[in-house]
C-alpha positions as CSV (number, residue, x, y, z in Angstrom):
1,V,-1.3,-12.2,-7.2
2,G,-2.2,-10.2,-9.9
3,L,-4.6,-12.4,-11.5
4,E,-6.3,-12.9,-8.0
5,I,-6.7,-9.0,-7.5
6,K,-8.3,-8.9,-11.1
7,R,-10.6,-11.8,-10.5
8,E,-11.6,-9.8,-7.2
9,I,-12.2,-6.6,-9.1
10,L,-13.9,-8.1,-11.6
11,V,-16.4,-10.3,-9.7
12,G,-15.3,-10.9,-6.3
13,G,-14.8,-9.1,-3.0
14,L,-13.8,-5.7,-4.8
15,S,-16.2,-5.6,-7.8
16,S,-18.1,-2.5,-6.5
17,P,-16.5,0.8,-5.8
18,K,-18.0,0.7,-2.1
19,Q,-15.9,-2.4,-1.4
20,A,-12.9,-1.2,-2.9
21,A,-13.0,2.0,-1.1
22,L,-11.4,0.7,2.2
23,P,-8.3,-0.8,0.3
24,I,-7.9,2.3,-1.4
25,A,-8.1,4.4,1.6
26,A,-6.0,2.5,3.7
27,A,-3.2,2.5,0.6
28,V,-3.2,6.2,1.0
29,G,-3.0,6.4,4.6
30,G,0.0,4.0,4.2
31,M,1.5,6.6,2.2
32,I,1.2,9.6,4.0
33,F,1.5,8.7,7.8
34,P,4.8,6.9,7.4
35,A,6.2,9.4,5.3
36,A,4.9,12.2,7.8
37,I,6.4,10.4,10.7
38,Y,9.5,10.5,8.7
39,L,9.6,13.9,7.8
40,A,8.6,15.0,11.4
41,L,11.7,13.0,13.2
42,N,13.9,14.3,10.0
43,Y,12.6,17.7,9.4
44,G,15.5,20.2,9.1
45,T,18.3,17.7,8.2
46,P,19.7,16.1,4.9
47,A,18.1,13.1,5.7
48,A,14.4,14.4,5.2
49,K,15.1,13.8,1.5
50,G,14.2,9.9,2.2
51,W,10.8,10.3,3.1
52,G,10.0,7.9,0.2
53,I,11.7,4.8,1.6
54,P,9.2,4.4,4.7
55,M,6.5,4.6,2.4
56,A,7.2,1.5,0.2
57,T,8.7,-0.8,3.0
58,D,5.6,-1.0,5.3
59,I,3.8,-3.2,2.7
60,A,6.6,-5.4,1.9
61,F,6.5,-6.6,5.3
62,S,2.9,-7.2,5.5
63,L,3.3,-9.1,2.5
64,A,6.0,-11.5,3.8
65,V,3.8,-11.9,6.7
66,L,0.6,-12.9,4.6
67,A,2.6,-15.2,2.5
68,F,4.2,-17.3,5.7
69,L,0.6,-17.5,7.5
70,K,-0.9,-18.5,4.1
71,D,-3.8,-20.8,5.2
72,K,-4.1,-19.2,8.4
73,V,-5.5,-15.9,7.1
74,P,-9.1,-15.4,6.6
75,R,-9.5,-15.3,2.5
76,G,-10.9,-11.7,3.3
77,L,-8.1,-10.4,5.0
78,R,-5.7,-11.9,2.6
79,I,-7.8,-9.9,-0.5
80,F,-7.7,-6.7,1.5
81,L,-4.0,-6.9,2.1
82,T,-3.0,-8.0,-1.3
83,A,-5.4,-5.1,-2.7
84,F,-3.8,-2.6,-0.2
85,A,-0.4,-3.7,-1.6
86,I,-1.0,-3.2,-5.3
87,Y,-3.0,0.4,-4.6
88,L,-0.2,1.3,-2.1
89,T,2.6,0.5,-5.1
90,K,0.8,2.5,-7.9
91,L,0.2,5.6,-5.8
92,L,3.7,5.4,-4.8
93,R,4.9,5.3,-8.1
94,L,2.6,7.9,-9.4
95,T,3.8,10.5,-6.3
96,L,7.4,10.0,-6.7
97,F,7.1,10.4,-10.1
98,F,5.4,13.7,-10.0
99,L,7.2,14.8,-7.5
100,W,10.8,14.0,-8.6
101,C,10.0,14.8,-12.4
102,S,8.9,18.5,-10.9
């Protein structure tokens, strides 16, 4: 997966910042919205500390579906979802690092 994304970033569908902007924006939204919904539902309870869990689980599900449907999914969608997963994972790690280390 990593090698395919590297190729797409260097010479493929994500080689320009304009083309990579959508997966990056989707990754940011994929972090913010699940955590915000979780916090809204659990505000003021001890469970509110678990906001990082919904940030990480949605992409695992989408990659599992992508792997299951492999050849039936258009190449562009596979590239988008895989790039989305990578960007989301990197942003999630940075977010959790800075919030839990402060």
